[in-house]
C-alpha positions as CSV (number, residue, x, y, z in Angstrom):
1,M,-43.5,-0.1,-62.2
2,S,-44.3,-1.7,-58.8
3,F,-41.8,-3.4,-56.5
4,V,-43.3,-6.8,-57.3
5,S,-43.2,-6.3,-61.1
6,D,-39.6,-5.0,-60.8
7,L,-38.6,-8.1,-58.8
8,R,-40.4,-10.4,-61.3
9,A,-38.5,-8.8,-64.2
10,V,-35.0,-9.4,-62.8
11,L,-35.8,-12.8,-61.4
12,R,-36.0,-14.1,-65.0
13,V,-32.2,-14.2,-65.1
14,R,-30.8,-17.4,-63.7
15,D,-27.5,-16.1,-62.4
16,F,-29.3,-13.2,-60.7
17,R,-31.6,-15.6,-59.0
18,R,-28.6,-17.5,-57.6
19,L,-26.9,-14.3,-56.4
20,F,-30.2,-13.0,-55.0
21,S,-30.8,-16.2,-53.2
22,T,-27.3,-16.0,-51.7
23,R,-28.2,-12.5,-50.4
24,L,-31.5,-13.6,-48.9
25,V,-30.1,-16.6,-47.1
26,S,-27.2,-14.6,-45.7
27,Q,-29.3,-11.6,-44.5
28,F,-32.0,-14.0,-43.1
29,S,-29.1,-15.5,-41.0
30,D,-27.9,-12.0,-40.1
31,G,-31.4,-11.3,-38.7
32,I,-31.1,-14.3,-36.3
33,F,-27.6,-13.2,-35.3
34,Q,-28.6,-9.6,-34.6
35,F,-31.5,-10.8,-32.6
36,A,-29.1,-13.0,-30.6
37,V,-26.8,-10.1,-29.9
38,V,-29.7,-7.8,-28.8
39,G,-31.2,-10.6,-26.6
40,Y,-27.8,-11.3,-25.0
41,A,-27.0,-7.6,-24.4
42,F,-30.4,-6.4,-23.1
43,F,-32.7,-9.3,-22.2
44,T,-30.7,-12.1,-20.7
45,P,-32.0,-12.8,-17.2
46,E,-28.5,-13.3,-15.8
47,K,-27.5,-9.8,-16.9
48,Q,-28.4,-6.3,-15.6
49,T,-28.1,-4.2,-18.7
50,S,-27.2,-0.5,-18.6
51,A,-27.4,2.2,-21.2
52,T,-23.6,2.0,-21.5
53,E,-23.9,-1.7,-22.5
54,A,-26.5,-0.6,-25.0
55,A,-24.0,1.7,-26.6
56,V,-21.4,-1.1,-26.7
57,A,-23.9,-3.4,-28.4
58,F,-24.7,-0.7,-31.0
59,A,-21.0,-0.2,-31.6
60,V,-20.5,-3.9,-32.2
61,L,-23.4,-4.2,-34.6
62,L,-22.6,-1.1,-36.6
63,L,-18.9,0.0,-36.5
64,P,-17.7,-2.7,-38.9
65,Y,-20.0,-1.3,-41.5
66,S,-18.8,2.3,-40.8
67,I,-15.1,1.6,-40.6
68,L,-14.4,-1.3,-42.9
69,G,-16.9,-0.4,-45.6
70,P,-14.7,2.1,-47.5
71,F,-11.7,-0.3,-47.4
72,A,-13.6,-3.5,-48.4
73,G,-13.6,-2.6,-52.1
74,V,-9.8,-2.6,-52.2
75,F,-9.7,-6.4,-51.7
76,I,-13.0,-7.1,-53.4
77,D,-11.5,-5.7,-56.6
78,R,-8.6,-8.1,-56.3
79,W,-10.0,-11.3,-55.0
80,S,-12.5,-13.6,-56.7
81,R,-15.9,-12.4,-55.6
82,R,-17.4,-15.8,-56.0
83,Q,-14.8,-17.2,-53.7
84,I,-15.5,-14.5,-51.2
85,L,-19.1,-15.6,-51.2
86,V,-18.0,-19.2,-50.6
87,I,-15.3,-18.8,-48.0
88,A,-16.7,-15.9,-46.0
89,P,-19.7,-18.0,-44.7
90,L,-17.3,-20.7,-43.6
91,V,-15.1,-18.2,-41.7
92,R,-18.2,-16.6,-40.2
93,G,-19.6,-20.0,-39.2
94,S,-16.3,-20.7,-37.3
95,L,-16.4,-17.4,-35.6
96,L,-20.0,-17.9,-34.6
97,T,-19.1,-21.3,-33.1
98,V,-16.4,-19.6,-31.0
99,A,-18.9,-16.9,-29.9
100,A,-21.4,-19.6,-29.0
101,L,-18.8,-21.4,-26.9
102,L,-17.8,-18.2,-25.1
103,V,-21.5,-17.5,-24.2
104,A,-22.1,-21.1,-23.1
105,L,-19.0,-21.1,-20.9
106,G,-19.9,-17.8,-19.3
107,A,-16.9,-15.9,-20.6
108,P,-16.6,-12.2,-19.9
109,D,-18.7,-9.9,-22.1
110,W,-15.8,-8.4,-23.9
111,C,-14.8,-11.8,-25.2
112,F,-18.3,-12.2,-26.8
113,Y,-18.3,-8.7,-28.2
114,T,-14.9,-9.2,-29.7
115,A,-16.1,-12.4,-31.5
116,A,-19.3,-10.7,-32.6
117,L,-17.2,-7.8,-34.0
118,A,-15.1,-10.2,-36.0
119,V,-18.3,-11.9,-37.3
120,L,-19.7,-8.6,-38.6
121,G,-16.4,-7.6,-40.0
122,V,-16.5,-10.7,-42.2
123,N,-20.1,-9.9,-43.1
124,R,-19.1,-6.5,-44.3
125,F,-16.8,-8.0,-46.9
126,F,-19.6,-10.5,-47.9
127,L,-22.2,-7.8,-48.5
128,S,-19.8,-5.6,-50.4
129,A,-18.9,-8.6,-52.6
130,L,-22.6,-9.2,-53.3
131,S,-23.1,-5.6,-54.3
132,A,-20.0,-5.5,-56.6
133,S,-21.1,-8.8,-58.2
134,L,-24.5,-7.5,-59.3
135,P,-23.5,-6.0,-62.6
136,H,-22.1,-9.4,-63.7
137,V,-25.5,-11.1,-63.5
138,V,-28.0,-8.6,-64.9
139,E,-28.1,-6.8,-68.2
140,P,-27.1,-3.1,-68.0
141,E,-30.6,-1.9,-68.8
142,R,-32.0,-3.9,-65.8
143,L,-29.3,-2.8,-63.3
144,M,-31.4,0.0,-61.9
145,L,-34.2,-2.4,-61.3
146,A,-31.9,-4.9,-59.6
147,N,-30.4,-2.2,-57.4
148,A,-33.9,-1.1,-56.4
149,V,-35.2,-4.5,-55.3
150,T,-32.2,-6.2,-53.8
151,P,-31.5,-4.0,-50.7
152,T,-35.2,-3.8,-49.8
153,S,-35.6,-7.6,-50.2
154,G,-32.4,-8.2,-48.1
155,T,-33.6,-5.9,-45.3
156,V,-37.0,-7.7,-45.3
157,A,-35.2,-11.0,-45.0
158,T,-33.3,-9.6,-42.0
159,F,-36.5,-8.6,-40.3
160,I,-37.9,-12.1,-41.0
161,G,-34.7,-13.7,-39.7
162,A,-35.1,-11.6,-36.5
163,G,-38.6,-12.9,-36.1
164,V,-37.5,-16.5,-36.5
165,G,-34.7,-15.7,-34.0
166,Y,-37.4,-14.7,-31.5
167,L,-39.3,-18.0,-32.1
168,L,-36.1,-20.0,-31.8
169,R,-35.3,-18.2,-28.5
170,L,-38.7,-19.3,-27.2
171,A,-37.7,-22.9,-28.1
172,F,-34.1,-22.8,-26.9
173,G,-34.6,-20.7,-23.7
174,S,-33.7,-17.2,-22.7
175,G,-30.4,-18.0,-20.9
176,H,-26.9,-18.2,-22.1
177,G,-27.4,-21.7,-23.5
178,G,-30.3,-20.5,-25.6
179,T,-28.2,-17.6,-27.0
180,A,-25.4,-20.0,-27.9
181,L,-27.8,-22.2,-29.8
182,L,-29.1,-19.1,-31.7
183,L,-25.6,-18.3,-32.7
184,V,-25.0,-21.9,-34.0
185,A,-28.3,-21.8,-35.9
186,S,-27.3,-18.5,-37.6
187,G,-23.9,-20.0,-38.6
188,L,-25.5,-23.1,-40.1
189,I,-28.0,-21.1,-42.1
190,F,-25.3,-18.7,-43.3
191,G,-23.4,-21.7,-44.5
192,G,-26.3,-22.3,-46.9
193,S,-25.4,-19.2,-48.8
194,A,-22.0,-20.7,-49.5
195,L,-23.7,-23.8,-51.1
196,I,-25.8,-21.5,-53.3
197,A,-22.7,-19.5,-54.3
198,L,-20.9,-22.7,-55.3
199,T,-23.5,-23.2,-58.1
200,M,-22.0,-20.1,-59.9
201,R,-18.9,-20.3,-62.0
202,R,-15.7,-19.1,-60.3
203,G,-15.1,-16.3,-62.8
204,L,-18.7,-15.2,-63.2
205,L,-18.7,-12.4,-60.7
206,G,-15.3,-10.9,-61.4
207,P,-13.3,-8.9,-60.9
208,S,-11.9,-8.4,-64.4
209,Y,-8.1,-8.5,-64.6
210,D,-6.6,-5.1,-64.7
211,P,-2.8,-4.9,-65.0
212,G,-2.9,-1.2,-64.1
213,L,-4.5,-1.8,-60.8
214,P,-2.4,-0.3,-58.0
215,Q,-1.0,-2.5,-55.2
216,A,-3.2,-3.1,-52.2
217,R,-1.1,-0.9,-49.9
218,E,-1.2,2.0,-52.3
219,A,-5.0,1.5,-52.9
220,L,-5.6,1.6,-49.1
221,R,-3.8,4.9,-48.9
222,N,-5.9,6.1,-51.9
223,V,-9.1,5.2,-49.9
224,V,-8.3,7.8,-47.2
225,T,-7.4,10.4,-49.9
226,G,-10.5,9.6,-51.8
227,L,-12.7,10.0,-48.8
228,A,-11.2,13.5,-48.2
229,D,-11.8,14.3,-51.9
230,G,-15.4,13.1,-51.7
231,A,-16.0,15.2,-48.6
232,R,-14.6,18.3,-50.2
233,H,-16.8,17.7,-53.3
234,I,-20.0,17.2,-51.4
235,V,-19.5,20.4,-49.3
236,H,-19.9,22.4,-52.5
237,L,-23.2,20.7,-53.5
238,R,-25.9,22.2,-51.4
239,S,-28.7,19.7,-52.1
240,P,-26.8,16.4,-51.6
241,A,-24.9,17.9,-48.5
242,A,-28.3,18.9,-47.0
243,A,-29.7,15.5,-47.7
244,L,-26.8,13.7,-46.1
245,G,-27.2,16.0,-43.1
246,G,-30.9,15.3,-42.8
247,M,-30.3,11.6,-43.0
248,A,-27.5,11.7,-40.4
249,A,-29.7,13.9,-38.1
250,H,-32.6,11.3,-38.4
251,R,-30.3,8.4,-37.6
252,F,-28.8,10.2,-34.6
253,L,-32.2,11.1,-33.1
254,Y,-33.6,7.7,-34.0
255,G,-30.7,6.1,-32.2
256,M,-31.3,8.0,-29.0
257,T,-35.0,7.2,-29.1
258,F,-34.3,3.5,-29.8
259,V,-31.8,3.1,-26.9
260,M,-34.4,4.8,-24.6
261,T,-37.1,2.4,-25.9
262,V,-34.9,-0.7,-25.2
263,M,-34.2,0.5,-21.6
264,L,-37.9,1.2,-21.1
265,Y,-38.9,-2.3,-22.1
266,R,-36.2,-3.8,-20.0
267,F,-36.7,-1.9,-16.8
268,Y,-39.7,0.4,-16.8
269,F,-42.7,-1.3,-18.5
270,T,-41.6,-4.6,-16.9
271,T,-38.6,-5.8,-14.9
272,D,-38.9,-9.3,-16.3
273,A,-36.3,-9.8,-19.1
274,E,-38.3,-12.3,-21.1
275,A,-41.6,-10.3,-20.9
276,G,-39.6,-7.2,-22.0
277,L,-38.2,-9.0,-25.0
278,N,-41.6,-10.3,-26.0
279,H,-43.1,-6.8,-25.9
280,I,-40.2,-5.0,-27.7
281,T,-40.5,-7.5,-30.5
282,G,-43.8,-5.8,-31.3
283,V,-41.9,-2.5,-31.8
284,L,-39.4,-4.1,-34.1
285,A,-42.3,-5.6,-36.1
286,T,-44.1,-2.3,-36.5
287,S,-40.8,-0.7,-37.5
288,G,-40.3,-3.4,-40.2
289,V,-43.9,-2.7,-41.5
290,G,-43.0,1.0,-41.5
291,F,-39.8,0.3,-43.5
292,F,-41.7,-1.6,-46.1
293,T,-44.5,1.0,-46.3
294,A,-41.9,3.7,-47.0
295,A,-40.7,1.7,-50.0
296,L,-44.3,1.7,-51.3
297,I,-45.3,5.3,-50.6
298,T,-42.0,7.3,-51.2
299,P,-42.0,6.8,-55.0
300,W,-45.6,8.0,-55.1
301,A,-44.9,11.0,-52.8
302,T,-41.8,12.1,-54.7
303,E,-43.8,12.1,-57.9
304,R,-46.0,14.8,-56.3
305,F,-43.4,16.5,-54.3
306,R,-39.7,16.9,-54.9
307,P,-37.5,14.8,-52.7
308,E,-36.2,18.1,-51.3
309,A,-39.7,18.7,-50.0
310,W,-40.5,15.2,-48.8
311,I,-37.4,15.0,-46.5
312,P,-38.4,17.9,-44.2
313,I,-42.0,16.7,-44.2
314,M,-40.7,13.3,-42.9
315,L,-38.3,14.9,-40.4
316,A,-41.1,17.1,-39.0
317,T,-43.5,14.2,-38.9
318,S,-40.9,12.3,-36.8
319,G,-40.7,15.1,-34.3
320,V,-44.4,15.8,-33.9
321,L,-45.8,12.3,-33.9
322,G,-42.8,10.8,-32.0
323,L,-43.4,13.3,-29.1
324,L,-47.2,12.9,-29.1
325,L,-47.1,9.1,-29.2
326,C,-44.3,8.6,-26.7
327,L,-44.8,11.4,-24.2
328,P,-47.4,9.4,-22.1
329,F,-44.8,6.6,-21.8
330,R,-47.3,3.9,-22.6
331,Q,-46.5,0.8,-24.6
332,P,-49.2,1.3,-27.4
333,G,-47.6,4.7,-28.1
334,F,-44.2,3.2,-28.7
335,L,-45.7,0.5,-31.0
336,A,-47.2,3.3,-33.1
337,A,-44.0,5.3,-32.9
338,G,-42.0,2.3,-34.2
339,F,-44.1,2.4,-37.3
340,V,-43.9,6.2,-37.8
341,L,-40.1,6.2,-37.4
342,G,-39.8,3.2,-39.7
343,V,-41.7,5.1,-42.4
344,T,-40.0,8.4,-42.0
345,G,-36.5,7.0,-41.6
346,Q,-36.6,4.9,-44.7
347,S,-38.3,7.6,-46.7
348,V,-35.5,10.0,-45.8
349,K,-33.0,7.4,-46.8
350,I,-34.7,6.7,-50.2
351,C,-34.8,10.4,-50.9
352,T,-31.2,10.9,-49.9
353,D,-30.1,8.0,-52.2
354,T,-32.0,9.7,-55.1
355,I,-30.5,13.1,-54.5
356,V,-27.0,11.8,-54.2
357,Q,-27.3,9.7,-57.3
358,R,-28.9,12.5,-59.2
359,D,-26.6,15.4,-58.2
360,V,-23.1,14.0,-57.5
361,E,-20.7,13.5,-60.4
362,D,-20.2,9.9,-61.3
363,A,-16.5,10.2,-60.7
364,Y,-17.2,11.0,-57.1
365,L,-20.2,8.8,-56.5
366,G,-18.4,5.8,-54.9
367,R,-16.5,8.0,-52.5
368,V,-19.6,9.9,-51.5
369,F,-21.5,6.7,-50.9
370,S,-18.7,5.5,-48.6
371,I,-19.1,8.7,-46.6
372,Y,-22.9,8.1,-46.7
373,D,-22.3,4.6,-45.2
374,M,-20.1,5.9,-42.5
375,L,-22.6,8.6,-41.5
376,F,-25.5,6.2,-41.7
377,N,-24.0,3.8,-39.1
378,G,-21.6,6.0,-37.2
379,T,-24.3,8.5,-36.1
380,L,-26.4,5.7,-34.6
381,V,-23.3,4.6,-32.6
382,L,-22.7,8.2,-31.5
383,A,-26.4,8.5,-30.5
384,A,-26.2,5.4,-28.3
385,A,-23.1,6.8,-26.5
386,V,-24.9,10.2,-25.9
387,A,-28.0,8.4,-24.7
388,A,-25.9,6.4,-22.2
389,L,-24.8,9.6,-20.6
390,I,-28.3,11.0,-20.3
391,L,-30.7,8.1,-19.6
392,P,-31.7,7.1,-16.1
393,A,-31.5,3.4,-15.1
394,N,-35.1,2.7,-16.0
395,G,-34.9,4.5,-19.4
396,K,-37.8,6.9,-18.7
397,S,-36.4,10.3,-19.8
398,Y,-38.4,13.4,-20.8
399,T,-35.1,15.0,-21.6
400,V,-34.3,12.5,-24.4
401,L,-37.8,12.6,-25.8
402,T,-37.7,16.4,-25.9
403,I,-34.2,16.5,-27.5
404,A,-35.4,14.1,-30.1
405,A,-38.6,16.0,-30.9
406,A,-36.8,19.4,-31.0
407,G,-33.9,17.9,-33.0
408,Y,-36.3,16.6,-35.7
409,L,-38.1,19.9,-36.0
410,L,-34.8,21.9,-36.1
411,S,-33.4,19.5,-38.7
412,A,-36.5,20.0,-40.9
413,L,-36.2,23.7,-40.6
414,G,-32.5,23.7,-41.3
415,Y,-32.9,21.5,-44.3
416,R,-35.6,23.8,-45.8
417,L,-33.3,26.9,-45.3
418,L,-30.4,25.1,-46.9
419,T,-32.4,23.9,-50.0
420,T,-34.8,26.8,-50.6
421,D,-32.8,28.1,-53.6
422,A,-31.1,24.8,-54.5
423,K,-32.0,23.4,-57.9
424,P,-31.6,19.8,-59.0
425,R,-28.8,19.3,-61.5
426,T,-29.6,18.0,-65.0
427,P,-28.2,14.7,-66.2
428,Q,-25.9,16.6,-68.5
429,E,-24.5,18.7,-65.6
430,V,-23.9,15.6,-63.5
431,T,-21.9,13.7,-66.1
432,R,-19.7,16.6,-67.1
């Protein structure tokens, strides 16, 4: 069944449409916000961005998802999820207003980044509540379809929001005042998701009352213990462990390449901040097309190859094509590389999702996906920190490009060696 037909099937359910609309509006707003942060950090004419500041920006954008993610469920299983979807946008809007004022008044960068970190922390709870609410608005037999279409649609909405953020920046201006207006626009649009959430009954999205539910303090301690249990469990499963390793390797190497690309467009290809932003927007666009292309081709590819074969193919493709396209240090090569890394990165993620869901016991699945989430975002932050130590001021680094290419090829080889004798577990084995 195609993506479009899957989406059409689940959209027939009224409450799903409302929850889905809440997600799309919120992630569209998130795209505007993320573009505002990137523009402020890297392409504001008043600022001279360094690779270190790039690492800080990545930490702000991703650490809430890595650190707060595993703990969000403790509260989402105790608070009304519909109320979270109503109140969180109001809190986020207030924080965005504060962030906008800080930017407009020329406050120190750390003030802005602190406010941005709080905004994304709230967003982590919001997105977790959306995911936990999904089983309450679709029939069990359609849950797999809903899980397949909602993340892809939400990410596409984020890319579109970033594009709208770019257009708004052209209208508002590239200075601090323009960034402040972008933040206000993001907050107002995000507030629209609260209005949609209000159309759903308060008790519709759960959680169901459970008198045996442990106290929040005990549950928080259990999260830490559960993560350790999940890590011990995954170590003994060769195929899922290798898939998580391959995904983490791709994210780390992609992160180094992306930070290098940002610095190149800011200081090497041009020294004009606005021109650099205009040009790098093309790389983000080709990456988005690559992401969507992966969603179309990966199901076809994994019907002909096992996911265990497709992952190293994608890793090796990243290494070979990434080096060939970027080595001349010309802008068209980086546009093409954006598409290639979009396809390969999302293909590896889809395959990793499939392998983890297929081979990990259901009792451990939530904990393993929490580890997955931490690896997915944390490795990108680590990559930005490493790149900050290596990159020159203008971003042009044969060293980083060579490390990325060699790392992709070694990851592909290591993955193949780890999974040569691994066999997928049957559904009966998984549920035992």
